[in-house]
VEXZA-913067 format. One line per 8 residues: for each residue x, y, z of N, C-alpha, C. Coordinates in steps of 0.02 Angstrom, whole numbers, plus 50000, padded with zeros to 5 digits. Layout:
<drenlos>
X:Y:Z:X:Y:Z:X:Y:Z ~ ...;
</drenlos>
This chain:
<drenlos>
53394:49250:51993:53387:49283:52058:53455:49310:52080 ~ 53459:49376:52089:53521:49407:52112:53509:49432:52182 ~ 53556:49417:52227:53548:49444:52295:53615:49446:52330 ~ 53619:49490:52379:53677:49494:52421:53672:49438:52473 ~ 53726:49403:52485:53724:49342:52527:53696:49355:52596 ~ 53704:49415:52622:53682:49430:52690:53607:49429:52698 ~ 53569:49434:52642:53496:49433:52647:53467:49369:52617 ~ 53510:49321:52600:53487:49259:52570:53436:49224:52614;
53449:49220:52677:53404:49185:52723:53336:49218:52727 ~ 53336:49285:52730:53273:49321:52735:53230:49311:52673 ~ 53262:49313:52614:53225:49304:52552:53198:49233:52547 ~ 53239:49184:52563:53217:49115:52559:53158:49102:52606 ~ 53161:49131:52666:53106:49123:52713:53042:49156:52686 ~ 53050:49214:52657:52994:49250:52628:52962:49208:52571 ~ 53002:49184:52526:52977:49148:52467:52947:49081:52485 ~ 52968:49051:52541:52944:48985:52560:52879:48988:52599;
52852:49048:52611:52790:49053:52649:52733:49019:52612 ~ 52692:48979:52647:52635:48947:52616:52586:48997:52584 ~ 52585:49059:52609:52541:49111:52583:52555:49123:52509 ~ 52617:49113:52488:52638:49128:52420:52638:49067:52373 ~ 52610:49012:52395:52614:48950:52356:52585:48959:52285 ~ 52531:48996:52279:52499:49004:52213:52513:49072:52182 ~ 52557:49111:52213:52566:49181:52193:52615:49191:52136 ~ 52603:49244:52098:52653:49272:52053:52681:49333:52089;
52747:49338:52091:52775:49393:52129:52843:49414:52102 ~ 52861:49475:52119:52926:49501:52101:52950:49548:52156 ~ 53015:49549:52167:53045:49590:52220:53108:49622:52192 ~ 53117:49686:52208:53180:49719:52192:53196:49768:52248 ~ 53258:49766:52272:53284:49812:52323:53350:49838:52299 ~ 53357:49904:52297:53417:49934:52269:53439:49994:52312 ~ 53504:50003:52323:53526:50063:52359:53509:50126:52320 ~ 53484:50177:52354:53466:50238:52320:53527:50271:52287;
53583:50268:52320:53643:50302:52295:53682:50263:52243 ~ 53656:50206:52221:53692:50165:52172:53727:50107:52205 ~ 53751:50062:52165:53785:50003:52191:53745:49941:52176 ~ 53770:49885:52203:53742:49819:52188:53670:49812:52215 ~ 53627:49781:52175:53559:49768:52198:53562:49719:52257 ~ 53522:49734:52307:53521:49691:52367:53480:49628:52353 ~ 53422:49637:52322:53379:49581:52304:53350:49595:52236 ~ 53350:49544:52193:53315:49548:52129:53286:49480:52115;
53220:49473:52126:53186:49411:52114:53128:49424:52066 ~ 53133:49397:52005:53082:49407:51954:53064:49482:51947 ~ 53116:49522:51946:53106:49595:51946:53079:49621:51879 ~ 53081:49579:51827:53056:49600:51762:52989:49567:51744 ~ 52955:49541:51795:52890:49511:51785:52837:49565:51790 ~ 52795:49571:51738:52742:49622:51738:52685:49599:51783 ~ 52668:49639:51833:52618:49621:51883:52568:49678:51893 ~ 52510:49662:51918:52459:49712:51932:52480:49752:51993;
52484:49819:51988:52511:49859:52043:52459:49882:52093 ~ 52394:49882:52075:52342:49913:52116:52365:49985:52133 ~ 52355:50006:52195:52366:50077:52212:52439:50098:52214 ~ 52486:50051:52209:52555:50073:52204:52567:50112:52139 ~ 52521:50106:52091:52527:50145:52030:52522:50220:52046 ~ 52493:50237:52102:52488:50307:52121:52556:50341:52129 ~ 52609:50302:52145:52674:50333:52151:52699:50356:52082 ~ 52681:50320:52030:52699:50341:51962:52661:50404:51944;
52596:50405:51958:52554:50463:51942:52576:50525:51980 ~ 52586:50518:52045:52602:50577:52085:52673:50602:52072 ~ 52720:50556:52060:52788:50577:52043:52789:50613:51976 ~ 52749:50589:51928:52745:50622:51863:52715:50691:51871 ~ 52659:50696:51906:52626:50761:51915:52671:50810:51950 ~ 52708:50788:52000:52753:50833:52037:52806:50862:51991 ~ 52833:50820:51946:52885:50844:51901:52859:50883:51842 ~ 52801:50862:51814:52774:50894:51754:52737:50958:51771;
52693:50955:51821:52652:51013:51838:52685:51058:51890 ~ 52726:51029:51933:52761:51067:51984:52724:51068:52050 ~ 52760:51076:52105:52730:51072:52172:52680:51128:52187 ~ 52685:51184:52150:52641:51241:52163:52580:51242:52118 ~ 52572:51193:52075:52514:51190:52030:52450:51189:52070 ~ 52399:51225:52045:52333:51224:52077:52279:51213:52024 ~ 52224:51183:52046:52164:51178:52005:52123:51241:52015 ~ 52092:51266:51962:52053:51327:51968:51981:51317:51944;
51934:51337:51985:51862:51336:51968:51840:51409:51960 ~ 51805:51424:51906:51786:51494:51892:51711:51500:51881 ~ 51685:51556:51903:51615:51573:51892:51611:51635:51847 ~ 51570:51630:51795:51561:51685:51748:51487:51703:51742 ~ 51475:51765:51722:51409:51786:51700:51411:51793:51625 ~ 51363:51761:51592:51357:51767:51520:51285:51786:51504 ~ 51275:51850:51491:51207:51874:51483:51169:51864:51548 ~ 51113:51829:51545:51074:51815:51605:51094:51750:51640;
51142:51714:51612:51161:51649:51637:51221:51652:51684 ~ 51222:51607:51733:51280:51596:51775:51315:51533:51751 ~ 51381:51538:51739:51419:51481:51712:51472:51460:51763 ~ 51471:51396:51782:51522:51366:51826:51569:51326:51782 ~ 51632:51348:51778:51681:51315:51735:51730:51277:51780 ~ 51727:51211:51774:51770:51169:51815:51841:51168:51791 ~ 51887:51158:51838:51957:51151:51821:51986:51084:51842 ~ 51941:51037:51860:51963:50971:51881:51982:50964:51954;
51965:51014:51995:51983:51013:52066:51949:50954:52101 ~ 51988:50906:52126:51957:50847:52158:51931:50861:52228 ~ 51946:50921:52254:51926:50938:52323:51866:50984:52326 ~ 51838:51002:52268:51782:51049:52266:51721:51019:52300 ~ 51688:51060:52342:51628:51036:52377:51581:51094:52390 ~ 51525:51078:52422:51475:51129:52439:51501:51180:52489 ~ 51557:51165:52521:51587:51213:52566:51608:51277:52530 ~ 51613:51274:52464:51632:51332:52425:51572:51378:52411;
51511:51353:52419:51452:51391:52398:51446:51459:52432 ~ 51458:51466:52498:51452:51533:52529:51499:51585:52497 ~ 51561:51564:52480:51607:51611:52448:51584:51630:52378 ~ 51555:51583:52342:51528:51598:52275:51471:51649:52281 ~ 51428:51638:52329:51371:51683:52340:51395:51753:52357 ~ 51445:51758:52401:51472:51824:52419:51501:51860:52359 ~ 51534:51822:52315:51563:51853:52255:51509:51879:52208 ~ 51454:51842:52203:51398:51866:52162:51371:51932:52190;
51362:51935:52255:51335:51996:52285:51383:52055:52277 ~ 51448:52041:52286:51497:52094:52279:51502:52120:52207 ~ 51483:52076:52160:51484:52096:52090:51420:52134:52070 ~ 51377:52144:52119:51315:52181:52105:51259:52139:52077 ~ 51268:52073:52078:51216:52029:52052:51164:52016:52106 ~ 51101:52029:52089:51046:52020:52137:51000:51963:52116 ~ 51010:51938:52055:50966:51885:52030:50998:51852:51970 ~ 50993:51785:51966:51013:51750:51905:50950:51742:51863;
50944:51783:51812:50882:51783:51773:50877:51722:51727 ~ 50934:51696:51707:50934:51640:51660:50950:51574:51692 ~ 50994:51537:51660:51011:51469:51681:51073:51467:51726 ~ 51080:51413:51762:51144:51396:51794:51175:51342:51750 ~ 51233:51357:51721:51265:51312:51674:51330:51285:51703 ~ 51341:51221:51693:51402:51189:51717:51443:51165:51658 ~ 51507:51185:51656:51552:51168:51601:51608:51124:51629 ~ 51604:51057:51617:51656:51012:51641:51707:50993:51588;
51715:51034:51536:51754:51014:51477:51829:51016:51487 ~ 51852:51034:51547:51925:51032:51560:51952:50961:51551 ~ 51911:50911:51569:51929:50841:51559:51880:50810:51508 ~ 51901:50755:51479:51857:50719:51433:51793:50699:51469 ~ 51741:50686:51430:51676:50670:51459:51673:50599:51489 ~ 51716:50553:51465:51717:50486:51492:51756:50486:51557 ~ 51720:50480:51613:51752:50485:51678:51784:50418:51700 ~ 51753:50363:51679:51774:50297:51703:51805:50257:51646;
51865:50230:51654:51895:50188:51602:51854:50126:51589 ~ 51858:50101:51528:51821:50041:51509:51841:49980:51551 ~ 51901:49981:51577:51927:49921:51611:51912:49919:51686 ~ 51877:49970:51713:51859:49966:51784:51803:49916:51795 ~ 51807:49875:51847:51756:49825:51861:51688:49856:51875 ~ 51636:49824:51850:51568:49848:51861:51551:49856:51935 ~ 51576:49812:51976:51562:49814:52047:51594:49873:52083 ~ 51640:49908:52049:51674:49965:52080:51644:50032:52062;
51618:50039:52000:51603:50105:51974:51543:50139:52007 ~ 51501:50103:52045:51446:50135:52081:51464:50156:52151 ~ 51524:50136:52174:51545:50149:52242:51593:50207:52247 ~ 51602:50233:52307:51640:50295:52318:51712:50291:52293 ~ 51741:50232:52291:51811:50226:52269:51817:50218:52194 ~ 51760:50211:52158:51761:50203:52085:51725:50259:52050 ~ 51738:50321:52071:51698:50378:52046:51722:50405:51979 ~ 51785:50400:51963:51811:50431:51902:51817:50506:51910;
51858:50537:51868:51872:50609:51873:51834:50648:51820 ~ 51804:50703:51841:51767:50748:51796:51803:50815:51793 ~ 51790:50851:51739:51816:50920:51736:51785:50964:51788 ~ 51726:50945:51813:51694:50979:51870:51676:50927:51922 ~ 51725:50910:51964:51714:50864:52018:51673:50899:52072 ~ 51638:50858:52113:51598:50888:52166:51589:50837:52222 ~ 51603:50859:52283:51592:50818:52343:51628:50751:52338 ~ 51690:50754:52310:51729:50693:52297:51691:50645:52252;
51644:50673:52214:51603:50635:52167:51566:50577:52200 ~ 51549:50587:52263:51515:50534:52301:51457:50563:52341 ~ 51414:50519:52366:51360:50540:52409:51346:50488:52463 ~ 51315:50511:52517:51300:50468:52573:51232:50435:52565 ~ 51227:50372:52585:51163:50337:52588:51156:50309:52659 ~ 51108:50334:52695:51099:50313:52765:51038:50268:52771 ~ 51047:50212:52806:50996:50161:52814:50976:50153:52887 ~ 50914:50136:52897:50891:50116:52963:50882:50040:52962;
50928:50003:52995:50923:49930:52995:50862:49906:53034 ~ 50840:49845:53019:50787:49813:53057:50816:49756:53097 ~ 50778:49702:53103:50805:49642:53134:50849:49606:53083 ~ 50894:49564:53108:50940:49528:53063:50901:49489:53011 ~ 50920:49501:52948:50887:49469:52892:50831:49510:52861 ~ 50807:49561:52897:50754:49603:52872:50782:49659:52828 ~ 50739:49690:52786:50762:49747:52746:50786:49805:52789 ~ 50835:49841:52765:50858:49903:52797:50830:49961:52755;
50795:50006:52787:50761:50061:52752:50810:50117:52735 ~ 50809:50140:52672:50848:50198:52652:50812:50260:52678 ~ 50845:50298:52723:50811:50355:52754:50839:50423:52733 ~ 50899:50424:52702:50927:50489:52683:50983:50481:52633 ~ 50988:50528:52586:51046:50532:52540:51072:50604:52541 ~ 51138:50612:52546:51169:50679:52547:51232:50678:52505 ~ 51237:50722:52454:51182:50758:52422:51141:50710:52380 ~ 51078:50723:52373:51035:50679:52333:51051:50690:52258;
51070:50637:52222:51084:50645:52151:51021:50666:52112 ~ 51024:50719:52074:50964:50743:52038:50940:50692:51987 ~ 50874:50681:51986:50843:50639:51935:50858:50566:51940 ~ 50878:50542:51998:50897:50472:52007:50846:50436:52050 ~ 50825:50376:52029:50782:50333:52068:50824:50280:52102 ~ 50801:50255:52160:50839:50206:52198:50801:50140:52202 ~ 50838:50086:52194:50813:50018:52206:50851:49990:52265 ~ 50818:49984:52321:50853:49965:52383:50842:49891:52398;
50896:49852:52396:50894:49781:52413:50938:49767:52474 ~ 50957:49820:52510:51000:49811:52570:50959:49777:52625 ~ 50992:49729:52659:50961:49696:52715:51003:49706:52778 ~ 50977:49685:52834:51011:49695:52898:51055:49635:52915 ~ 51118:49649:52928:51164:49597:52949:51173:49597:53024 ~ 51212:49550:53051:51225:49547:53123:51260:49610:53148 ~ 51251:49625:53211:51287:49681:53242:51362:49671:53233 ~ 51396:49725:53217:51468:49722:53210:51492:49693:53144;
51446:49679:53098:51466:49649:53034:51494:49701:52985 ~ 51486:49765:53001:51517:49817:52961:51482:49831:52895 ~ 51516:49870:52853:51489:49891:52789:51496:49834:52738 ~ 51442:49801:52723:51441:49750:52671:51392:49770:52616 ~ 51381:49835:52611:51335:49862:52561:51371:49886:52499 ~ 51341:49875:52441:51371:49895:52378:51320:49934:52336 ~ 51346:49984:52301:51304:50028:52261:51318:50014:52188 ~ 51266:50006:52148:51274:49992:52076:51240:50048:52037;
51279:50082:51997:51252:50136:51957:51298:50152:51899 ~ 51343:50198:51910:51391:50216:51858:51375:50284:51828 ~ 51420:50310:51787:51411:50376:51757:51346:50383:51719 ~ 51309:50435:51734:51247:50450:51699:51188:50406:51718 ~ 51196:50363:51768:51142:50317:51787:51080:50355:51811 ~ 51022:50332:51790:50959:50360:51813:50927:50316:51867 ~ 50952:50254:51872:50930:50209:51925:50992:50183:51961 ~ 50993:50191:52026:51048:50166:52068:51020:50112:52114;
51052:50054:52115:51029:50000:52158:51081:49985:52211 ~ 51058:49962:52268:51101:49946:52324:51088:49875:52346 ~ 51141:49837:52357:51135:49768:52379:51185:49754:52435 ~ 51172:49700:52472:51216:49681:52526:51184:49693:52593 ~ 51225:49705:52645:51199:49714:52713:51232:49772:52749 ~ 51197:49800:52798:51225:49846:52846:51211:49817:52915 ~ 51252:49832:52965:51244:49799:53030:51183:49822:53069 ~ 51155:49777:53107:51099:49793:53151:51121:49847:53201;
51073:49887:53222:51086:49941:53269:51056:50006:53245 ~ 51091:50061:53258:51067:50126:53238:51077:50139:53164 ~ 51059:50199:53141:51068:50217:53070:51140:50205:53047 ~ 51148:50182:52986:51215:50164:52960:51222:50194:52890 ~ 51281:50224:52877:51294:50260:52814:51346:50225:52772 ~ 51330:50216:52708:51379:50194:52659:51386:50249:52606 ~ 51432:50240:52559:51446:50293:52511:51445:50267:52440 ~ 51411:50304:52396:51407:50285:52326:51436:50339:52281;
51443:50323:52218:51469:50370:52168:51413:50412:52139 ~ 51422:50478:52137:51374:50521:52105:51371:50505:52030 ~ 51312:50492:52003:51308:50477:51931:51330:50535:51887 ~ 51319:50597:51910:51334:50656:51869:51359:50713:51914 ~ 51424:50713:51932:51450:50765:51977:51439:50837:51953 ~ 51450:50854:51889:51438:50923:51868:51365:50944:51879 ~ 51318:50899:51864:51248:50914:51875:51234:50924:51949 ~ 51262:50881:51991:51252:50887:52064:51279:50953:52089;
51336:50975:52062:51366:51039:52083:51320:51097:52064 ~ 51298:51098:52001:51257:51154:51977:51189:51156:52013 ~ 51157:51099:52020:51093:51096:52056:51103:51115:52129 ~ 51157:51091:52158:51171:51107:52228:51180:51181:52239 ~ 51216:51215:52195:51226:51287:52204:51161:51325:52190 ~ 51124:51304:52139:51059:51337:52126:51014:51332:52187 ~ 51010:51273:52217:50967:51263:52275:50993:51301:52335 ~ 51059:51307:52341:51089:51347:52395:51067:51420:52389;
51071:51447:52328:51051:51516:52317:50977:51526:52332 ~ 50936:51480:52312:50864:51486:52324:50849:51485:52399 ~ 50885:51445:52436:50875:51444:52509:50896:51510:52541 ~ 50942:51545:52509:50964:51610:52533:50919:51666:52506 ~ 50863:51648:52475:50815:51696:52447:50847:51736:52390 ~ 50895:51705:52357:50928:51736:52299:50893:51707:52237 ~ 50856:51747:52200:50814:51719:52146:50854:51685:52090 ~ 50836:51624:52076:50865:51586:52020:50806:51548:51987;
50768:51580:51944:50709:51547:51915:50726:51496:51861 ~ 50785:51501:51832:50802:51459:51776:50822:51388:51794 ~ 50833:51347:51743:50851:51277:51751:50927:51269:51748 ~ 50949:51208:51757:51020:51191:51754:51035:51157:51688 ~ 51090:51175:51657:51112:51143:51595:51186:51127:51599 ~ 51207:51074:51563:51277:51054:51561:51302:51059:51489 ~ 51367:51074:51483:51397:51076:51417:51455:51123:51413 ~ 51490:51122:51356:51545:51169:51345:51517:51238:51328;
51542:51288:51363:51516:51356:51355:51568:51400:51322 ~ 51548:51436:51271:51591:51487:51240:51595:51546:51288 ~ 51655:51560:51312:51663:51612:51363:51673:51682:51334 ~ 51665:51689:51269:51669:51755:51238:51614:51799:51265 ~ 51632:51858:51287:51583:51906:51311:51559:51893:51382 ~ 51595:51851:51419:51576:51836:51488:51612:51883:51536 ~ 51587:51885:51598:51619:51924:51651:51636:51877:51708 ~ 51700:51875:51727:51722:51833:51782:51699:51864:51848;
51665:51823:51889:51642:51848:51954:51675:51812:52013 ~ 51706:51755:51999:51739:51720:52054:51790:51671:52026 ~ 51847:51667:52060:51899:51618:52044:51920:51584:52108 ~ 51917:51519:52108:51936:51481:52168:51992:51433:52151 ~ 52046:51438:52188:52103:51394:52177:52107:51342:52232 ~ 52128:51283:52212:52137:51228:52260:52200:51239:52301 ~ 52212:51195:52348:52276:51193:52382:52328:51171:52331 ~ 52391:51176:52349:52446:51161:52302:52449:51086:52287;
52478:51071:52229:52488:51001:52209:52528:50963:52261 ~ 52577:50996:52292:52617:50963:52343:52573:50936:52399 ~ 52522:50975:52420:52477:50952:52472:52429:50899:52446 ~ 52408:50905:52383:52362:50857:52354:52394:50788:52347 ~ 52457:50786:52326:52488:50719:52318:52500:50687:52386 ~ 52509:50727:52438:52517:50698:52504:52452:50663:52526 ~ 52395:50697:52516:52331:50666:52532:52319:50606:52487 ~ 52337:50612:52424:52328:50557:52377:52363:50494:52401;
52425:50500:52420:52464:50442:52441:52451:50420:52512 ~ 52438:50468:52557:52424:50450:52626:52358:50412:52632 ~ 52307:50435:52595:52240:50406:52602:52219:50364:52542 ~ 52265:50358:52494:52253:50319:52433:52188:50341:52399 ~ 52183:50406:52384:52123:50435:52355:52123:50426:52279 ~ 52080:50382:52255:52078:50368:52183:52059:50430:52143 ~ 52009:50467:52166:51987:50527:52129:52044:50577:52123 ~ 52081:50588:52176:52137:50636:52173:52189:50614:52122;
52206:50549:52124:52256:50523:52077:52233:50529:52005 ~ 52170:50513:51992:52145:50516:51923:52136:50587:51899 ~ 52122:50634:51944:52118:50705:51925:52188:50732:51908 ~ 52238:50714:51947:52307:50734:51931:52328:50703:51865 ~ 52311:50642:51854:52327:50605:51793:52299:50642:51731 ~ 52236:50660:51733:52205:50694:51676:52230:50766:51669 ~ 52250:50796:51724:52276:50865:51721:52344:50870:51687 ~ 52375:50813:51673:52441:50813:51641:52437:50839:51569;
52377:50839:51539:52371:50859:51469:52318:50913:51461 ~ 52323:50950:51408:52277:51006:51396:52205:50983:51388 ~ 52194:50928:51353:52126:50904:51341:52098:50860:51396 ~ 52140:50839:51443:52116:50799:51498:52092:50730:51480 ~ 52121:50700:51428:52100:50633:51409:52147:50580:51437 ~ 52120:50521:51451:52161:50467:51477:52213:50444:51427 ~ 52194:50441:51363:52241:50418:51312:52302:50465:51309 ~ 52289:50530:51310:52344:50579:51308:52385:50576:51372;
52351:50566:51429:52387:50564:51493:52433:50503:51497 ~ 52410:50446:51472:52452:50386:51470:52515:50399:51429 ~ 52505:50429:51371:52562:50445:51327:52610:50494:51361 ~ 52581:50542:51399:52623:50592:51434:52665:50559:51488 ~ 52636:50513:51525:52672:50478:51578:52730:50438:51548 ~ 52715:50400:51496:52766:50358:51465:52823:50401:51437 ~ 52806:50454:51402:52857:50496:51372:52901:50528:51425 ~ 52871:50548:51480:52909:50581:51533:52963:50535:51562;
52945:50473:51575:52994:50428:51606:53042:50397:51555 ~ 53019:50385:51495:53064:50359:51443:53118:50410:51427 ~ 53102:50474:51429:53153:50526:51418:53206:50525:51472 ~ 53188:50499:51530:53237:50493:51585:53272:50425:51585 ~ 53260:50386:51533:53296:50323:51526:53263:50262:51555 ~ 53199:50268:51575:53164:50210:51603:53139:50165:51547 ~ 53157:50102:51550:53133:50053:51501:53063:50031:51522 ~ 53013:50051:51484:52944:50036:51500:52915:49978:51459;
52957:49934:51436:52935:49875:51399:52885:49835:51442 ~ 52826:49824:51415:52776:49785:51450:52732:49825:51497 ~ 52748:49888:51509:52709:49931:51553:52642:49947:51521 ~ 52587:49936:51557:52520:49950:51532:52484:49993:51585 ~ 52457:50050:51562:52423:50097:51607:52354:50113:51580 ~ 52304:50107:51623:52235:50123:51604:52207:50182:51643 ~ 52238:50200:51699:52214:50254:51741:52271:50280:51784 ~ 52256:50329:51825:52308:50357:51869:52305:50330:51940;
52250:50296:51956:52238:50274:52024:52260:50203:52038 ~ 52262:50161:51986:52278:50091:51996:52217:50047:52006 ~ 52156:50075:51997:52096:50035:52007:52085:49983:51953 ~ 52109:49995:51893:52100:49946:51839:52143:49884:51851 ~ 52113:49825:51846:52153:49764:51853:52193:49748:51791 ~ 52188:49791:51739:52227:49781:51679:52293:49822:51679 ~ 52303:49864:51729:52368:49897:51736:52421:49845:51752 ~ 52479:49850:51722:52535:49808:51742:52600:49848:51739;
52646:49831:51784:52711:49863:51787:52758:49813:51820 ~ 52822:49817:51806:52870:49772:51837:52900:49803:51900 ~ 52924:49763:51946:52960:49791:52004:53019:49835:51983 ~ 53053:49816:51929:53110:49855:51907:53089:49925:51883 ~ 53033:49927:51847:53008:49991:51823:52987:50035:51882 ~ 52953:50005:51931:52932:50043:51989:52992:50071:52027 ~ 53041:50029:52039:53101:50050:52077:53140:50104:52039 ~ 53146:50096:51973:53183:50145:51934:53148:50213:51936;
53081:50214:51929:53044:50277:51933:53050:50307:52003 ~ 53044:50265:52054:53050:50290:52123:53120:50319:52136 ~ 53171:50288:52109:53238:50314:52118:53246:50382:52085 ~ 53219:50389:52025:53224:50453:51990:53180:50506:52024 ~ 53124:50485:52052:53082:50533:52089:53118:50558:52151 ~ 53153:50514:52184:53188:50533:52247:53249:50577:52234 ~ 53283:50566:52178:53344:50605:52164:53329:50668:52123 ~ 53267:50678:52105:53246:50740:52071:53248:50798:52121;
53247:50859:52096:53249:50918:52140:53188:50920:52186 ~ 53134:50886:52167:53074:50883:52209:53073:50820:52251 ~ 53129:50787:52258:53133:50722:52292:53109:50722:52363 ~ 53126:50774:52401:53104:50777:52471:53029:50786:52475 ~ 53001:50825:52430:52929:50836:52429:52893:50770:52412 ~ 52922:50733:52366:52891:50668:52349:52895:50620:52408 ~ 52953:50616:52439:52961:50571:52496:52910:50587:52551 ~ 52900:50652:52563:52853:50673:52615:52780:50660:52597;
52768:50642:52534:52699:50625:52515:52682:50553:52532 ~ 52731:50513:52551:52719:50442:52566:52710:50432:52641 ~ 52661:50392:52660:52652:50378:52732:52709:50335:52759 ~ 52719:50340:52825:52774:50305:52858:52747:50244:52894 ~ 52778:50187:52882:52755:50124:52912:52751:50129:52987 ~ 52694:50108:53014:52684:50108:53086:52670:50175:53116 ~ 52666:50228:53073:52660:50295:53100:52602:50335:53070 ~ 52588:50327:53005:52542:50375:52973:52504:50345:52914;
52451:50380:52895:52413:50364:52835:52386:50293:52834 ~ 52384:50265:52774:52355:50198:52765:52400:50143:52791 ~ 52461:50159:52814:52506:50108:52841:52520:50121:52915 ~ 52474:50155:52949:52483:50170:53019:52491:50108:53063 ~ 52462:50052:53041:52468:49990:53079:52516:49941:53048 ~ 52541:49956:52989:52586:49910:52953:52656:49915:52982 ~ 52682:49861:53009:52749:49860:53038:52754:49894:53106 ~ 52698:49911:53136:52701:49945:53201:52731:49900:53254;
52778:49927:53292:52812:49889:53344:52868:49844:53318 ~ 52881:49848:53253:52934:49807:53224:52993:49852:53204 ~ 53047:49822:53182:53107:49860:53164:53094:49911:53109 ~ 53045:49897:53065:53032:49940:53009:52993:50003:53028 ~ 52963:50004:53087:52922:50062:53107:52963:50126:53105 ~ 52937:50176:53070:52970:50241:53066:53029:50244:53018 ~ 53044:50187:52985:53102:50185:52940:53083:50170:52868 ~ 53019:50157:52855:52996:50138:52789:52942:50186:52765;
52954:50218:52707:52905:50261:52674:52875:50218:52619 ~ 52811:50203:52623:52784:50151:52579:52714:50168:52555 ~ 52702:50155:52491:52634:50158:52463:52611:50087:52450 ~ 52562:50063:52488:52536:49996:52476:52482:49998:52422 ~ 52466:49940:52395:52412:49934:52347:52374:49870:52359 ~ 52309:49873:52348:52270:49812:52357:52208:49811:52313 ~ 52199:49756:52278:52137:49738:52243:52123:49666:52262 ~ 52068:49639:52241:52056:49568:52252:52112:49527:52220;
52149:49490:52261:52204:49449:52236:52268:49487:52222 ~ 52273:49549:52245:52333:49590:52233:52354:49625:52297 ~ 52419:49618:52314:52448:49656:52369:52518:49678:52348 ~ 52529:49743:52350:52593:49770:52327:52618:49824:52375 ~ 52683:49833:52376:52714:49881:52422:52775:49911:52386 ~ 52780:49976:52386:52839:50007:52355:52856:50072:52390 ~ 52921:50089:52391:52942:50151:52423:53015:50150:52440 ~ 53030:50174:52500:53100:50182:52522:53106:50159:52595;
53167:50138:52613:53181:50126:52684:53252:50146:52700 ~ 53263:50161:52763:53330:50178:52788:53350:50123:52837 ~ 53407:50091:52824:53428:50037:52869:53460:50065:52932 ~ 53480:50021:52977:53505:50044:53042:53571:50082:53037 ~ 53604:50075:52978:53666:50113:52968:53653:50181:52935 ~ 53590:50195:52921:53572:50260:52892:53574:50262:52816 ~ 53582:50204:52784:53584:50201:52711:53514:50194:52683 ~ 53498:50232:52629:53431:50232:52601:53426:50184:52541;
53371:50148:52538:53359:50100:52486:53290:50113:52453 ~ 53284:50090:52392:53221:50092:52355:53197:50019:52347 ~ 53131:50008:52353:53108:49939:52349:53039:49934:52317 ~ 53025:49875:52291:52958:49857:52269:52948:49784:52284 ~ 52892:49768:52316:52871:49700:52329:52802:49694:52299 ~ 52794:49652:52247:52731:49647:52211:52707:49574:52212 ~ 52646:49564:52238:52619:49496:52246:52549:49494:52216 ~ 52540:49450:52168:52474:49438:52138:52452:49367:52155;
52390:49360:52174:52358:49295:52189:52389:49256:52246 ~ 52402:49288:52303:52421:49250:52363:52361:49213:52390 ~ 52372:49164:52433:52316:49126:52462:52279:49167:52515 ~ 52314:49214:52546:52284:49260:52595:52329:49321:52598 ~ 52310:49369:52641:52350:49430:52645:52423:49414:52663 ~ 52470:49440:52624:52541:49428:52639:52571:49482:52684 ~ 52530:49525:52714:52556:49583:52750:52606:49563:52804 ~ 52591:49510:52841:52636:49491:52896:52704:49469:52871;
52706:49430:52817:52772:49407:52793:52810:49464:52760 ~ 52775:49513:52731:52809:49571:52702:52837:49614:52758 ~ 52799:49623:52812:52825:49660:52871:52890:49628:52896 ~ 52888:49562:52902:52947:49527:52928:53007:49534:52881 ~ 52994:49530:52816:53047:49536:52766:53077:49606:52767 ~ 53035:49657:52766:53061:49726:52767:53097:49742:52832 ~ 53071:49717:52887:53105:49729:52951:53175:49697:52952 ~ 53181:49638:52921:53246:49606:52918:53294:49647:52875;
53270:49676:52821:53313:49717:52779:53335:49781:52816 ~ 53290:49810:52854:53306:49871:52892:53363:49857:52942 ~ 53363:49797:52970:53413:49780:53021:53481:49763:52993 ~ 53485:49753:52927:53549:49736:52896:53593:49798:52890 ~ 53658:49787:52896:53707:49842:52887:53709:49864:52815;
</drenlos>
């Protein structure tokens, strides 16, 4: 354990907390501009990062793809068929349908005589890593990235609760997944009990089941993962056109389409990568992170993306011994990284020419994003840019802070298996560091 004597008391108080009695943890705090490490406690211990892994993904994407990178979705006519070619845009939704329709009309198209085809081949067909927990992959946060994402790859399930303990009736799904049957086991919980409902399905599922409770009262909505986002997109647009009295007699098909001899009728670009990574880190959007992750390579495969991430940072001198990556979002409990690796990557991200853009992608403690309440009213408020992470038994925090003298530091606090949430003791620890000269 290496530390500067002025923070010895704060570290000892932090480590002695009963919350950490059963925990594995590592801490590293280092001045951004170089110099002696302020705190180094088990900094080379490989730990599960949860969503703090997003800082690695977004920093890599910012440097490799650039802040102006955009995802592009294209519509082509091929003979009598309409082809939707996905570009991996994680923000694509039905809000785009009116613009697509207008482009068809402007191109002189009055009818789609053939099929509506969806081509999601920009990314590999396996959307969900093998290591994601079964309990996650049917829910909105475990959707996985497709070459043709749609509606954040999720859908709404609205229930009408009954009396406490009675079944809650499924009354609406938006958008309704095509060809999917539902098994509803949701029951009514006490008023104010919140969302305790879980969706079980996964990629390609034909039966989706729901278990748990929703609170008594009025209609209540939970969110599940679309089993087939490209299919939902193509069916959704076909149905949109039919409602507009635009004839589309054909069926929907999925697959890789040979674009030879096609005519481009519409091109839609996403917002810039700079804006996407800000949303990714502010709201901890798993789909956005995994889409950026797969976009790092031409084929959009996880295996290639992992290799790309490692190569990028190893070329900059980062020792990635023991680093294990399964996804870009941090949802896999098999991801591991050390506090030293996190801090080293964060330091290089901050000192890169895109450093200010990366810093601005992180929420500010007590002020914004997922940490709007973290450290609020304490010395750290407004002085700490931090990406937190959380899974069952995992709480992690990494980013930057400016102390009261105006000096900037890089930090990582990683805690696995605490007895309860360590948020309060981490707030106190970071606030003490901010107050130090």
